C-alpha positions as CSV (number, residue, x, y, z in Angstrom):
1,M,-24.2,-70.8,19.4
2,N,-25.0,-72.4,22.5
3,T,-24.1,-76.2,22.4
4,A,-26.1,-76.8,25.8
5,P,-29.3,-78.9,25.3
6,V,-32.0,-76.9,23.8
7,S,-34.7,-75.2,25.8
8,Y,-37.4,-73.8,23.8
9,I,-38.9,-72.0,26.6
10,N,-36.8,-69.0,27.3
11,L,-37.0,-65.3,27.1
12,P,-35.6,-64.4,23.7
13,N,-38.2,-67.2,22.2
14,A,-41.0,-65.7,24.4
15,L,-40.1,-62.3,22.8
16,S,-40.2,-63.6,19.2
17,L,-43.2,-65.6,19.9
18,S,-45.0,-62.6,21.2
19,R,-44.2,-60.7,18.0
20,L,-45.6,-63.6,15.7
21,L,-48.8,-63.9,17.8
22,G,-49.3,-60.3,18.3
23,V,-49.5,-59.5,14.6
24,P,-53.1,-60.7,14.2
25,F,-54.1,-58.4,17.1
26,L,-52.6,-55.6,14.8
27,F,-55.0,-56.5,12.0
28,W,-58.0,-56.4,14.5
29,L,-56.9,-53.0,15.9
30,L,-56.7,-51.7,12.5
31,G,-59.8,-53.1,11.2
32,S,-61.6,-52.0,14.3
33,G,-60.4,-48.4,13.8
34,Q,-58.2,-48.3,17.1
35,L,-55.5,-46.5,15.7
36,S,-53.9,-45.4,19.2
37,A,-53.9,-49.0,20.3
38,F,-52.5,-50.1,17.1
39,L,-49.6,-47.7,17.3
40,G,-49.0,-48.8,20.9
41,L,-49.0,-52.5,20.2
42,Y,-46.9,-52.1,16.9
43,V,-44.1,-50.2,19.2
44,A,-44.2,-52.9,21.8
45,L,-44.0,-55.8,19.0
46,G,-41.4,-53.8,17.2
47,L,-39.1,-53.5,20.3
48,T,-39.3,-57.5,20.7
49,D,-37.3,-57.6,17.5
50,F,-34.6,-55.7,19.0
51,L,-34.9,-57.3,22.5
52,D,-35.1,-61.0,21.5
53,G,-31.4,-61.2,19.8
54,K,-30.1,-59.1,22.7
55,A,-31.4,-61.3,25.4
56,A,-30.4,-64.4,23.6
57,R,-26.8,-63.3,23.5
58,W,-26.7,-61.8,27.1
59,L,-28.4,-64.9,28.6
60,N,-26.5,-67.3,26.4
61,Q,-29.6,-68.6,25.1
62,A,-29.0,-68.4,21.2
63,T,-30.1,-71.4,19.6
64,T,-30.9,-72.3,15.9
65,F,-34.6,-72.9,16.7
66,G,-34.6,-69.3,18.2
67,A,-33.0,-67.9,15.2
68,H,-35.7,-69.6,13.1
69,L,-38.5,-68.4,15.2
70,D,-37.0,-64.9,15.1
71,S,-37.1,-65.1,11.3
72,A,-40.5,-66.3,11.1
73,A,-41.6,-63.7,13.5
74,D,-39.8,-60.9,11.5
75,F,-41.2,-62.3,8.2
76,V,-44.6,-62.0,9.5
77,F,-44.1,-58.6,11.3
78,Y,-42.4,-56.9,8.4
79,L,-44.6,-58.2,5.8
80,S,-47.6,-57.2,7.8
81,S,-45.9,-53.7,8.2
82,A,-45.9,-53.3,4.4
83,W,-49.7,-53.9,4.4
84,F,-50.4,-51.7,7.3
85,F,-48.4,-48.9,5.4
86,Y,-50.6,-49.6,2.3
87,V,-53.9,-49.4,4.3
88,L,-52.9,-46.4,6.5
89,F,-50.8,-44.2,4.2
90,P,-51.3,-44.8,0.5
91,D,-50.6,-41.3,-0.4
92,Y,-46.8,-42.2,0.8
93,I,-46.7,-45.5,-1.2
94,S,-48.1,-44.2,-4.5
95,P,-45.1,-42.3,-5.6
96,N,-43.0,-45.0,-4.6
97,L,-44.8,-48.0,-6.4
98,F,-41.8,-48.4,-9.1
99,Y,-39.3,-48.8,-6.2
100,L,-41.8,-51.1,-4.5
101,Q,-42.0,-53.4,-7.7
102,L,-38.1,-53.4,-7.7
103,L,-38.2,-54.5,-4.3
104,L,-40.6,-57.3,-4.6
105,G,-38.7,-58.8,-7.6
106,L,-35.4,-58.7,-5.4
107,F,-37.5,-60.4,-2.4
108,F,-39.1,-63.0,-4.4
109,S,-35.8,-63.7,-6.3
110,S,-34.0,-64.2,-2.9
111,I,-36.7,-66.7,-2.0
112,L,-36.6,-68.4,-5.4
113,L,-33.0,-68.7,-5.3
114,S,-32.8,-69.8,-1.8
115,L,-35.6,-72.8,-2.5
116,L,-33.5,-73.8,-5.7
117,K,-30.2,-73.8,-4.2
118,F,-31.0,-75.0,-0.6
119,R,-34.3,-76.6,-0.9
120,R,-35.6,-74.4,1.9
121,V,-36.3,-70.8,2.5
122,L,-33.6,-68.9,4.1
123,F,-34.1,-65.4,6.0
124,L,-30.7,-63.8,6.9
125,H,-30.1,-61.4,9.7
126,T,-27.6,-59.2,8.0
127,W,-26.7,-55.9,9.2
128,L,-28.7,-54.4,6.2
129,S,-31.6,-56.5,6.8
130,K,-31.6,-55.4,10.2
131,L,-31.2,-51.7,9.3
132,G,-34.3,-52.2,7.0
133,G,-36.3,-53.6,9.9
134,A,-35.4,-50.6,12.1
135,A,-36.2,-48.3,9.2
136,I,-39.7,-49.6,8.4
137,F,-40.4,-49.7,12.2
138,F,-39.7,-46.0,12.7
139,A,-41.1,-44.9,9.3
140,M,-44.4,-46.5,10.5
141,I,-44.2,-44.6,13.8
142,T,-43.3,-41.4,12.1
143,S,-45.9,-41.6,9.5
144,F,-48.8,-40.9,12.0
145,F,-47.2,-37.5,12.4
146,I,-45.7,-36.4,9.1
147,D,-45.5,-37.2,5.5
148,T,-42.9,-40.0,5.0
149,T,-43.1,-40.4,1.3
150,L,-39.3,-40.0,0.9
151,V,-38.5,-41.9,4.1
152,F,-40.6,-44.8,2.7
153,R,-38.4,-44.6,-0.3
154,G,-35.4,-44.9,1.7
155,V,-36.7,-47.8,3.4
156,I,-37.3,-49.3,0.1
157,L,-33.8,-48.8,-1.0
158,I,-32.3,-50.2,2.0
159,Y,-34.3,-53.4,1.6
160,M,-33.3,-53.4,-2.0
161,L,-29.8,-53.4,-1.0
162,A,-30.3,-55.9,1.7
163,F,-32.1,-58.4,-0.8
164,T,-29.3,-57.9,-3.2
165,E,-26.8,-58.8,-0.7
166,V,-28.4,-61.9,0.4
167,I,-28.4,-63.0,-3.4
168,L,-25.0,-62.3,-3.7
169,I,-24.5,-64.2,-0.3
170,Y,-26.1,-67.2,-1.8
171,F,-24.1,-67.2,-4.9
172,V,-20.6,-66.6,-3.4
173,H,-20.9,-68.2,0.0
174,G,-23.8,-70.7,-0.5
175,E,-25.8,-71.9,2.6
176,V,-24.9,-69.6,5.6
177,H,-26.1,-69.4,9.2
178,P,-29.1,-67.2,9.6
179,D,-27.1,-64.7,11.8
180,I,-24.7,-63.9,9.0
181,R,-23.5,-60.0,9.4
182,S,-23.0,-59.0,5.8
183,F,-21.4,-60.3,2.4
184,F,-18.1,-59.3,3.6
185,R,-18.3,-60.8,7.0
186,P,-19.6,-64.4,6.2
187,R,-18.9,-65.7,9.8
188,F,-21.3,-64.7,12.5
């Protein structure tokens, strides 16, 4: 992490902020039936999730604030992605409802555990959570062209593993930096 004075205005933070502020436009485009524009903006915003961290490391602009902004943008973008899936592709979700309920239980358990142990909500950037983000991003895009019922199940299973890992990290390693790589590599 960079120890220089924090500058909140930099390229990585602008990318994260654009993802956060772009999500309401996705809802508007979906609501107005502009699916091509929705897909284009979804792809652009999803790419910012990949680019913000790369830019932060490459430009030596990684900060705690940037990690928290990225987490907030990820939370809003990927939670909204679940809603978009529900609205756009309900036939792909209905066979996966049991798995989705298990996932939601793990998700809320990780949040509750974080609140109880650390008095705040932590969102970790583990390799599994990053894989889940990439998987839902590609599943959303692919769903416009083919049936992704089983792909969506795979996304759910990846996230189930990711939230199980987060819970284990909280129990074994305690409060960690948001950029922790995995349970087995607690240093980022």
